[in-house]
N, C-alpha and C positions, 0 to 999 in steps of 0.2 A: 474302714471308715467308722466314724461315730454315728450313733443312731439318729441324732436329731439336728443335723446341721442345717436343715431347711425350715425348721419350725420357729415361729416368732415367739418372743418371750411374752408370757401372759401379762406381765406388768406394763408392757408397752401400751400407751393410750392411743396411738395412731397405728393401726395395723391394716394391711391389705396385701393379699397375694393373689388377687384375681388374675393378673397378667403373668404371674410366675409360672414356670414350668418345672417344678421340682421333680427330682428323680425318685422313683420308688426306693424306699429304704431297704437296704440289704442287712438283715440281722443274722445271716448264716454263720458269721464268725464272731458273734458277740456273746459275751457273758453278762447277763443282766441279773441284778439282785433287787428284789421287791421288798420294801419295808412297809408293813401293813398289808400283807398279801391276802389276808383272810376275808376282806370285805368283798361285796358283790362286784364292784368295779375293778378292783385290783386283781382279784382272782381271774376274772375274765380277760383282763389285759395280759396277764402272765400266760394264759392259755393261748391267746392270739399270737403273742411274741414267740412262744415255743413252736407253734405251727409254722411260723415264718422262719424257723431255723435257729432261733436263739437258744443258748443254754441258760436255763432259768433256775433261780433259787429264791428263797424268801424267808422272812421272819414275821411273826406276829405275837401279840401278847397271850392269846388264848387259842385253843383248838376250836375250829368251826367245821361245819359240813363241807364248806368249800375247800378247806385245807385238806381234808380227807380225800376229796375227789382229785385235787391236784397231785397229792402224793401217789395216788393210784395211777396217775398219768405220767409219773416219773420225775416230778419236780421236787427237789429237796427243800424241806421247810423246817425251820427251828422255831419252837414256840416258847414263851416265857420271857424272862428278862434278857434284853439284848445288850450287846457290848461291842467294842471295836473288833473283837475277835470273830464276830459272826459275819463280818463282811468278807466274802471269799477273796483269797489272795490274788486270783486272776480276774477279778471283776473289772469289766469295761465301763459299766454304767449302773448307777444306783437309782432306782425308781421309787418315788415316795408318793403315798396317798396324800390327799389334801389335809388329812388330820395330823400328819407328822410335823412336829415342830422343828425349827432350825437348830435347836440345841440337842436334838436326838443324837445319841452316841454313835450310831452307825453313820449318820449324815456327817458328823464331825470327823469321823475316821476317814470317810471317803474324801472329804475335802482335804484332809491332811495328806492323803496319798495321791492327790491330783486326779481322782476318779470323777468323771462327769456325773453330776447329780441333776436329775430332771423330775418334774412332777408328772403325775398320772396323765393329765390332759395333754402334756407335750408329747409323750410317747403315743398316746391314742391318736392324736392329730396326725403324727407322722405316719401311722399305719393306714390312714385314709388316702395317702398319696398313691395314685395308681389304681385305686378302688373307686367304686361308686358309693361315696360316703353320704349317709343321710343323718343329719343332726337335728335332734328334737330339743328346742329351747323354749324357755318360758318360766315364769315364776312358779306356776302350779301345773301339775298334770304330766310332767315329763316321763316318770316311770310308767304310769298307766298307759300313756300313748305309745311309748317305745315297746312295751310288752305286747300291746294290742297289734301294733304294726308287725312286730316280729312273728307273732302267732299267725297272722293272716298270711304273711309271706311263706312261712313254713307250710301251712295248709294248702297254699296255692302252688307248691312245688318249686318255689324260687330260691330255696336253700340259702338263706342269708347267714352271715355272722352278725352277732349283736352283743352289746353290753348294756345291761339294765342295772340301775341302782337299787333294785329290790328283787325279792325272790318270787318267781312266777313258776310254780311247779309244772304247769301245763306245757311250758316251753323248755323245761329242763333246768330251771333255776334262773340265775342272773346273767348267764352268758352262753354263747354257742359259737363254735367255729364251723361255718358252712363251706360248701364247695363252690359257691358263686362269688362274684366280685362285690356283692352287696355287703356293706358294713354299716349297721344301724347303731346309733349311740345317743345317749342323752348329752346335751350341751349345756353345762351349768355356767351361770354368770358369776358365781362366787370367784372372787379374785381375778375376774376376767379370764377364767381358764378357757372359755369357749373361743377365745381369740387364737388359740393354738390349733384349731381345727382346719381341715381342708375339705369342706363339704361340697358335694355336687348338688345335693338338694337339702333344703332346710325348712323347718317349721318354727314359727314363733307363736306359741299358744296364747300367751298373755304377758303383760309386763306390769308389775306393781313394785312398790317400795319394799325391799327386803335386803338382807346383808348390809345393813346400815353401819356395821362396823368396818365395812370395806368401801362404801360409797358415801358421798356427802349428802346425797338426796336423790329424788326421783329423776331429776334432769341428767345427772351423771349416769344413772342406770339406763335411761333411754338411750343416751349416747353410746353406751357399751353395746346395747342390742343393735343399734344402727351400724356400728363398726363390724359386729358379727355378720350382719346381713351383707355387708360389702365384701365379705370373703367368698361369697357364692360366685362361681364363674358365669360368664355370659350364656353358656349352653346349659346352665343349671336351672334351678327354680326355687322360689320361696312361696310358702303358703303362710298367710298371716291373718290373725284375728281381725275381722272387720269392725267389731263394736268397740274395741279398745281405743281410748282417746289418744294414744301415742303412735297410732299406725302411720299417720302421714309423716311424722318426724323420722320414723325409722326407714320408710321406703323412699324418701326424697332422694332423687339422684341415683337410684340403684341402676346398675348395668344389667343385672339379671332380670328375667321376667318374673312377675309375682302375681298371685291371685289371692283373693280374700275369702274367708269362710266365717259364717255366723248365722244367726237366726233372723237377721233383717233381710227384707226382700232385695235390698241393694247389693248384697254380697254376691260374689261370683259363684260361690257354693253356698246354698242355703239349707239349713237343718230345720226340719219340721217334726214336731212331736204330736202323735195322734194318741190321746189318752184313752185308756180303758175306762169304762163307765163304772164297773163294780169291782170291789176287791175279791180276791180269791182266798180260800181258807186253806192254810197249811198247819198241821199239828194243832188244830183247834184255835188258831190265831189268824185274824184277818191280815192279809198282806196285799198291798196294792200291786196289781199286775204292771210290770214296767211298760211304758208306752212304746208304741211302734215308732221307730226312727226312720224318717224319710229324708233322703238326700237328693237335692235338686242341683243340677248344673244350670244356672240361670233359671229358666222356666221349665226345664225338662227333668222329670223324675228319672234318676239313673239307678237308684238302689234303695232297699229298705231292709230293716232287721229289727229284732227285739234285743235290746242290750240286757245282759245278765246283771249289770251293775246299775243301781238306781241313780236318778238325778240328771238334770240337764247338763251338768259339767261332764258326766260320763258319756252322755250322748254326743257331746261336742268332741271329746277325746276320740271316741270311736269313729266319728265322721272324718276327723283329721287323718286317722290311721287308714280309713277306707280310701280316701282320695290319694294319699301317698302310695299305698299299695297298687292302686290302679295305674298311677303314673309310672310305677316300676314294672308294670307288665301283667298284673293280675286282672282277670275279667270281673265285671260287676257281680255276676252270679256267684263266682268263687268268693269274692270279698264278703258279700252278704251272708253266705253260709258260714264262713269262718268266724265272723264277728258274733253271729248268733250262738256259736258254740264256745265262745270265750268264757272261762270260769273265774276270771279275776286273778289277783295276785295278793300276796301276803300283806297285811296291814293297810289295805286300801278298802275301807268299809267291809272288812273281812268278818263274816259271820262265824263265830267260834263254837256256838252251841247254845243250848237251853239249859237252865237250871230249874228243876221242878221243886217247888216248895208247897207247904200246906195252903198258902194263899193263892197259888197258881204258878204260872211259868214266867221266868225271867229270861229274856233273850240277851245275849252278850255279843258285842261287836267291837273289833279292834281297828284303829285307824292311825295313820301316820301324820295326820294334819297337824301343823305347828305354826301356821300363819293365820291371822284373823279371817281372811277371805276363805281359806280352806275349812276352818272350823264352822263358820256360818253356813257355807254351802253344803258341807257334809251333814251337819245336824238337821238342816231343813230336808235334805233328801232322805235321811234315815227316818225322820218323823213321818214323812208322807208315805214311805214304803211300809214301815212296820206298824204304824198307827198305835203306838203304845199309850198307856195311861199316863206314864211319866217317862221323861228322858233323864237319866242320871249319868253325868259325864265326869270322868276322872281325867283331868287335863294336866299334863306335865309340861310346863313351859320349857322351851329349848333355847338356851343361851340367855344370859343376863342382858346382853346388849339388845337383842331383838325384843325382849320383854320390856325393857326400859323405853326403847324408841316407839314401840307400838302399844303401849299399855292401855290407852283409851280405846283403841281399836279392838284389842283383845277383850276388854270388858264388854264391849258392844256385841261381840261375835257370838255370845252364848244366849241369844234371845230364845232359841228353841230348846234350851235345857231347863229343866225344872230344878235340878240340884247340881251344883258344881263342886267337886272336891279337887283341891290343888296341892300336890306334894311339892317338895323342894324343886327349884329350877334346875334343870339338867345342865351341869357345868361342862362346857366344851369350848375350846379355842379362846375364850375371853381371858383377859388378864385378871389377876387377883384384885386389882383396884376396881375393875368393872364389876366384879363379883359382889362388891359391897354397896353398889349403887341402887340395887333394887332387890326386893324379896318377893317370894310367892305370896306373902301376906298382903303386899301392896295390891296385887291383882284381886285378892279376896275382898279387900276393902272397897275397891272400885265396883266389884260385882254387887256387894251389899248396898252400896249407894244407889244402885239401879234396882233395888228390891229383889235381888236374886238370892235364893238360899245358897250360900257358899261357905266353905270351910277349908282351912289349911291343915292338912294332916300328914304325918310322916312317922315312921317309915312305911313301906308298902304294907307290911303286916297289919299296921294300925288301920290303914284304909280298908283292907279286906274285912277286918272285924267290924268297922263302921258300916260297910255294905251289908254285912250279915244282919245288922240291926234295922237298916232303913229300907232295903229293897223288898218289894212285895210283888205278887203276881200281876202281870200286865206291864211291868216296867221294862224298859230297854236300858241296859247298862252299856255305855260306850267308854272305852279307854282310848285316849287320844294323845299323840305327841310323838316326836322324833327320837326320843330316848328309849328307856327300857320300861316304860309304863305298861306295856302289854303284859308284863309279869303279873300285874294286879288281876287282869282278866283271867289269866291262866290259873292263878291261885284261887280265885273265887269259884271257878269251874271245877277245881280239884284236879287239874291236868298239869300242874307245874312240874 
């Protein structure tokens, strides 16, 4: 059998398989070839498929730690320039990451030979069939919440499988194959890929305008999330953000039970932050003690912990993970202890180190934020936590289309930064025509109009030299973006 006969196409705008009873996919006789196997998601997917009996191979442009691990597990991988010859002669199915274009040589060769070509989300969705699938959706916070949930389930002995779109060293990286029937995964709205999933339980963290190269506007995005929610079976569950304005549109007419979570008293699950009164001192620097997070089910306090990651948004993500883990069988005491011991993940407000200078200590943080809401929320949390004299942010815009559509919002999102340095826009997925519609200098102009000290600099080496000139003791340096801007922080620290 072919692996994906029961999965819907991601491009379908009307999807529902709530009443379907698809069979568990048998991969034991399948030869799967993964194009772009080195990423967090694809490497984890290959690992899951191999555990389900598939013979797996793959290609990628460059070596990664994930590729090394996969090779150690017996998966054959070729790196460098790919061609038609790198598609195995006995391939049954070619699996592509979302970043692989339709004109990729391996994709074209598979199509020429009549080999089934599927996207990452289609195969992952099919592997949820017959499992207890948990899908974490939302514009922001998917990787953090999925990592937190996976960590809690591991600590509570529930032995999940998971795929996270980021590296979390504490849980073994970006993926794990466990011994239970739990499969935890991020559910991304890009190209409606989450419509391929078969979740038993789901979370919708938040919904905002993004991926506007794929959607006509917020109404179409909300509709996509509403259709995702309809994929949950009647014996499943949905946990959804109480405060977001689109909640009613998404939950209208749902067959599955759902509950709300938020900071408002009216939410089914209420988060309360109890602030510490005084900052603590670490390495001669004042750092605000993270607040105690209390979780209430209606009026009943069920759990509390101190989050290792600052900010209300991280408290919210942790609370979502706590509720979901409890729903899957973890006790509240276990959940609280596990969250309190979570050490974070790469590029999510990640503290990289201090650089000591004659004028004092400069702290360096790296973050993945690439949407205006993420930037604003993260910078506010970092300023409150570190209490720096100045926040210097090196922000690399991600995609020309996103920058163009949200330019005004981006300009407004740096209110908590004292200095903003903008390198070239990270070019991915957009057309060459789109590439010429907006420049990094356009964002700098918008920032200057708001009386923000901002500059456009490139390449990264020039930015590092500028930081050498302007940074001084007491500053917090934040590199931010979904591209490779973290290299600036590493070079500045001397750990590149």
